[in-house]
C-alpha positions in Angstrom: -9.5 -39.4 4.5 -11.2 -39.0 7.9 -10.8 -35.9 10.0 -8.9 -37.7 12.7 -6.1 -38.7 10.3 -5.5 -35.2 8.8 -2.1 -33.9 10.0 -2.4 -30.6 11.9 -0.8 -27.5 10.4 2.7 -27.1 11.8 3.3 -23.5 12.8 6.5 -21.9 14.1 6.0 -18.7 16.1 9.2 -16.7 16.7 9.2 -14.5 19.8 7.8 -15.3 23.3 6.9 -11.9 24.7 3.2 -11.0 24.2 2.2 -11.4 20.6 4.0 -14.8 20.3 2.3 -16.6 23.3 -1.0 -15.1 22.4 -0.7 -16.4 18.9 0.3 -19.8 20.2 -2.8 -20.0 22.3 -5.2 -19.2 19.5 -3.4 -21.2 16.9 -3.5 -24.2 19.2 -7.2 -23.6 19.8 -7.9 -24.0 16.1 -6.1 -27.3 15.9 -2.6 -26.3 14.8 0.6 -27.9 16.0 2.4 -24.9 17.5 6.1 -24.4 18.4 7.3 -21.1 19.9 11.0 -20.2 19.4 12.6 -17.6 21.7 16.2 -16.2 21.4 16.5 -15.8 25.2 17.7 -18.9 27.1 14.6 -18.9 29.3 11.3 -17.1 29.8 11.9 -13.4 30.2 10.2 -12.4 33.5 11.4 -8.7 33.5 9.9 -5.7 31.7 8.1 -2.6 32.4 4.4 -1.5 32.8 2.1 -2.2 29.9 -1.7 -2.0 29.6 -4.6 -3.7 28.0 -7.4 -1.6 26.4 -10.4 -1.7 24.2 -11.0 -4.8 22.1 -8.0 -6.4 23.8 -10.1 -6.7 27.0 -12.5 -8.8 25.0 -9.6 -11.0 23.8 -8.6 -11.6 27.4 -12.1 -12.4 28.3 -12.4 -15.0 25.6 -9.1 -16.5 26.9 -10.6 -16.6 30.4 -7.7 -14.4 31.5 -9.4 -11.1 32.3 -9.6 -11.7 36.1 -6.1 -13.1 36.2 -4.7 -10.1 34.5 -6.6 -7.8 36.8 -5.4 -9.7 39.9 -1.8 -9.5 38.6 -2.0 -5.7 38.0 0.6 -3.2 39.2 -1.9 -1.3 41.4 -1.2 1.9 39.6 -4.0 4.4 40.1 -3.1 7.1 37.6 -0.5 9.6 36.2 0.8 12.4 38.3 3.0 15.2 36.8 5.4 16.5 39.4 7.8 19.5 39.7 11.5 19.5 40.5 10.8 18.9 44.2 8.3 16.1 43.6 5.3 18.4 44.2 2.1 17.6 42.3 1.5 19.7 39.2 -1.4 17.8 37.8 -2.9 14.3 38.0 -4.9 12.0 35.8 -6.5 9.2 37.7 -7.8 6.1 36.0 -11.4 6.7 34.9 -13.6 4.8 37.3 -16.3 4.2 34.6 -14.3 3.3 31.5 -11.1 2.0 33.1 -9.1 4.3 30.8 -6.7 7.2 31.1 -2.9 7.4 30.8 -3.1 4.5 33.3 -5.6 1.8 32.3 -7.6 -0.4 34.5 -5.6 -3.4 33.3 -2.1 -2.2 34.0 0.4 -5.1 34.3 4.1 -5.8 34.0 5.2 -7.2 30.6 6.7 -10.3 32.2 3.6 -11.0 34.3 1.4 -10.9 31.2 3.8 -13.1 29.2 3.7 -15.6 32.0 -0.1 -15.7 32.1 -0.2 -16.2 28.3 2.3 -19.0 28.4 0.5 -20.8 31.2 -2.8 -20.5 29.3 -1.2 -22.5 26.5 -0.8 -25.5 28.8 1.3 -28.4 27.7 0.0 -28.5 24.1 2.5 -25.9 22.8 6.2 -26.7 22.4 8.7 -24.1 23.6 12.2 -23.8 22.3 14.5 -21.4 24.1 18.1 -20.1 23.4 18.0 -20.2 19.7 16.9 -18.1 16.7 16.4 -18.2 13.0 19.3 -17.6 10.7 17.9 -18.7 7.4 14.4 -19.3 6.0 13.5 -20.9 2.7 9.9 -21.5 1.5 8.2 -23.1 -1.4 4.6 -24.0 -2.3 4.4 -26.7 0.3 6.4 -25.7 3.4 9.0 -23.4 5.1 12.4 -24.7 6.0 13.8 -22.8 9.0 17.5 -23.0 9.9 18.5 -22.1 13.5 21.7 -20.7 14.9 22.3 -23.9 16.8 22.6 -25.8 13.5 19.3 -27.5 13.3 16.8 -27.3 10.4 13.1 -27.8 10.7 10.2 -27.8 8.4 6.9 -26.0 9.1 3.7 -25.2 7.1 3.5 -21.6 8.4 5.8 -19.2 10.3 4.5 -16.3 12.5 7.1 -13.7 13.2 6.2 -12.2 16.5 9.5 -10.5 17.4 10.4 -6.9 18.3 10.7 -3.9 16.0 14.3 -4.9 15.0 13.2 -8.4 14.0 16.0 -10.2 12.2 13.6 -13.0 11.1 11.4 -10.4 9.4 14.3 -8.9 7.6 15.1 -12.3 6.1 11.7 -12.3 4.4 10.6 -8.8 3.9 13.1 -7.5 1.3 12.9 -5.4 -1.8 9.5 -3.7 -2.1 8.3 -5.4 1.1 11.1 -4.0 3.2 9.7 -2.1 6.3 10.1 1.6 6.9 11.7 2.2 10.3 10.6 5.6 11.5 12.7 6.9 14.4 11.0 9.2 16.8 14.2 10.7 18.0 13.6 9.6 21.6 15.2 7.0 23.8 13.6 5.3 26.8 15.7 3.6 29.5 13.9 1.2 31.9 15.2 -0.4 35.0 13.8 -2.0 38.2 15.0 -0.3 41.4 14.3 -0.8 45.1 11.1 0.6 46.5 11.2 3.4 49.1 8.6 4.6 51.6 8.0 7.6 49.4 6.9 5.5 46.4 3.2 5.3 46.1 0.6 3.9 43.6 0.9 6.8 41.2 2.9 6.9 38.0 5.0 10.0 38.7 6.5 12.0 35.8 8.9 15.0 35.9 9.9 16.8 32.7 13.0 18.9 32.7 14.8 21.1 30.2 16.9 19.4 27.6 13.9 17.2 26.4 14.4 14.8 29.3 12.0 13.2 31.8 12.2 11.1 34.9 9.4 8.5 35.6 8.7 6.2 38.5 5.9 3.6 38.4 4.7 1.1 41.0 4.6 -2.7 40.5 3.1 -5.6 42.4 6.4 -7.2 43.2 7.7 -5.0 45.9 10.0 -2.9 43.7 9.7 0.3 41.6 10.0 0.7 37.8 12.1 3.7 36.7 12.3 5.4 33.3 14.8 7.9 32.1 13.7 9.4 28.8 15.5 11.8 26.5 15.3 13.1 22.9 18.4 13.2 20.6 19.3 12.8 17.0 22.1 10.4 18.0 21.8 6.8 16.8 23.2 3.6 18.1 22.8 4.3 21.9 20.6 1.3 22.3 23.3 -1.0 20.9 26.0 0.0 23.4 27.1 -2.2 26.3 25.2 -1.9 29.6 28.3 -0.2 31.1 28.4 2.4 28.3 24.6 2.9 28.6 24.9 3.5 32.4 27.7 6.0 31.9 25.7 7.8 29.2 22.7 8.1 31.4 24.7 9.4 34.3 26.2 12.1 32.1 22.8 13.1 30.6 21.0 13.2 33.9 23.8 14.4 36.2 22.2 17.9 36.8 18.6 16.6 37.3 17.0 16.6 40.7 14.1 14.9 42.4 14.5 11.1 42.2 17.1 11.1 39.3 20.1 10.7 41.7 18.4 7.7 43.3 17.8 6.1 39.9 21.3 6.7 38.7 22.7 5.2 41.9 20.6 2.1 41.5 21.6 1.4 37.9 24.7 -0.4 39.0 22.6 -3.0 40.8 19.8 -3.2 38.2 20.2 -6.3 36.1 17.4 -5.5 33.7 18.5 -2.1 32.3 17.0 -1.8 28.8 17.5 1.2 26.5 15.2 1.5 23.5 15.5 3.8 20.5 11.8 4.4 19.9 11.0 3.5 16.3 7.8 2.9 14.5 7.7 0.0 12.1 5.6 0.5 8.9 5.5 -2.6 6.6 4.0 -2.4 3.1 2.6 -5.9 3.7 2.5 -8.2 6.7 3.0 -11.5 4.8 5.0 -13.1 2.1 4.1 -16.6 1.1 3.8 -18.8 4.2 5.3 -16.2 6.6 3.2 -13.6 8.4 4.2 -10.8 10.8 2.5 -10.1 14.1 3.0 -7.4 16.8 6.0 -5.1 16.9 7.7 -6.9 14.0 4.8 -5.8 11.8 3.6 -2.5 13.2 5.5 -1.3 16.3 3.7 1.8 17.5 6.2 2.5 20.4 5.1 3.3 23.9 4.2 6.8 22.7 1.3 5.3 20.7 0.0 3.6 23.9 -1.8 0.6 22.3 1.0 -1.8 21.3 0.2 -4.6 23.8 -3.5 -4.4 23.0 -2.8 -4.6 19.2 -0.6 -7.7 19.8 -3.5 -9.4 21.6 -6.1 -8.4 19.1 -3.8 -9.3 16.2 -3.2 -12.8 17.5 -6.9 -13.5 17.8 -7.8 -12.0 14.4 -5.0 -14.0 12.7 -6.2 -17.3 14.2 -9.8 -16.5 13.4 -9.0 -15.9 9.7 -6.8 -19.1 9.5 -9.7 -21.1 11.0 -12.0 -20.2 8.1 -9.8 -19.9 5.0 -6.5 -21.1 3.4 -3.5 -19.2 4.6 -3.2 -17.0 1.5 -6.7 -15.7 2.0 -6.4 -15.7 5.7 -3.3 -13.5 5.8 -5.0 -11.0 3.4 -8.2 -10.9 5.5 -6.1 -10.5 8.8 -4.3 -7.5 7.3 -7.5 -6.0 5.9 -9.2 -6.3 9.3 -6.4 -5.0 11.4 -4.5 -2.4 9.4 -7.0 0.4 10.0 -6.5 0.0 13.7 -2.7 0.1 13.3 -2.8 3.1 11.0 -4.9 5.0 13.5 -2.6 4.3 16.5 0.5 5.1 14.5 -0.9 8.4 13.5 0.5 10.4 16.5 -0.7 13.8 17.4 1.2 16.7 15.8 4.4 17.5 17.8 4.6 14.1 19.5 6.8 13.3 21.3 8.4 16.8 21.4 5.5 18.5 23.0 5.9 16.4 26.2 9.7 16.7 26.1 10.4 20.4 25.8 14.0 21.7 25.3 13.9 25.0 27.3 12.9 26.0 30.8 10.1 28.1 29.3 8.9 25.0 27.4 8.9 22.9 30.5 6.9 25.6 32.4 4.4 25.8 29.5 4.1 22.0 29.4 3.4 21.9 33.2 0.9 24.6 32.9 -0.8 22.7 30.1 -1.1 19.5 32.1 -2.5 21.5 35.0 -5.2 23.0 32.8 -5.9 19.7 31.1 -6.4 18.0 34.5 -9.1 20.5 35.6 -11.1 21.0 32.4 -12.8 19.1 29.5 -9.4 19.6 27.8 -8.5 16.3 29.4 -9.5 14.9 25.9 -6.1 16.2 24.8 -4.6 13.1 26.4 -7.0 10.7 24.8 -4.6 9.8 22.0 -2.1 8.7 24.5 -4.6 6.3 26.0 -6.3 5.4 22.7 -9.2 3.0 22.8 -9.0 2.4 19.1 -11.4 -0.1 17.6 -13.8 0.0 20.5 -16.7 0.2 18.0 -15.7 -3.1 16.3 -16.3 -6.7 17.1 -13.7 -9.4 17.1 -14.2 -12.2 14.5 -15.4 -15.5 15.8 -13.2 -18.6 15.7 
């Protein structure tokens, strides 16, 4: 049979945030017939600040997207810790030589990066919105996927590129392959609020007693991205209705000054409020049969790890590179062997994280602020290197 009559491998990618579109791009590049399935009814344009570091820069360069991502950046110039009045305690500008720091050179909104990745796929990739997988059956020759809308489709491979609570993953990874979900005991609430004249190009962070923090970050769309973070052993807060979440945040941050009242007031008009129970995902294996995991569904490191977006981009390229050179069983094993050391490194958070940056008491907050001030003026700045991990910078991406 000649090469031009061989049927392309049919691949379903579930999830259209970052890992999914990146995988679609590379899988199309190696000749596969790719369909991306997304639960949301349309592309999700919202989202908070994310960054691209280390080997992920090389991935963007190979995709001819490096300049586009830089041009679509948020304009953030660094991290500034502030006191209760907004006064500067310590600041960590982006390193002019390396492009790293708590704020990376390539700092972009999640929705902006997702759009660039989708556009890079062109019209070769098929996109299905407003549906999700409810059942998945596989045998030696194919995977039959049943959707909530009632349709059933057959694919050769399935790439699960969903979030840490992936329902598709949980249909496949059962028994000994069931993932460990490691809660960090911290919630992050994100929302987009109107920009004011006082907002600048710095990421501003205020920690207060009660293991809480208030964050404001710039974007490139004329608005400001706000975060309200808090630590608690309570579970289920992320699953509440938006109205219940707004009420909960008002109660938790009612006594907090600086910009907290402004953020709480804006929550009623914010249509993108998102509350996340930070949870690391640790899977014994990233594949079973013809199904493979990618991104947060496989290894969520949480924003505390600081390398999640980069791992998604790297993982997509490595997965496609391995599939280009070997049958899927060997390719999935090689993909995991190549990538797992990076994931393990990033998931290995420094001792005391995230508690050390979210003190309970006034004394703890005072000590934390003093520590950031010291770190900003001495070689101790390396103490923050784990939060801006450039893991894997000494490695080379596999060629397609």
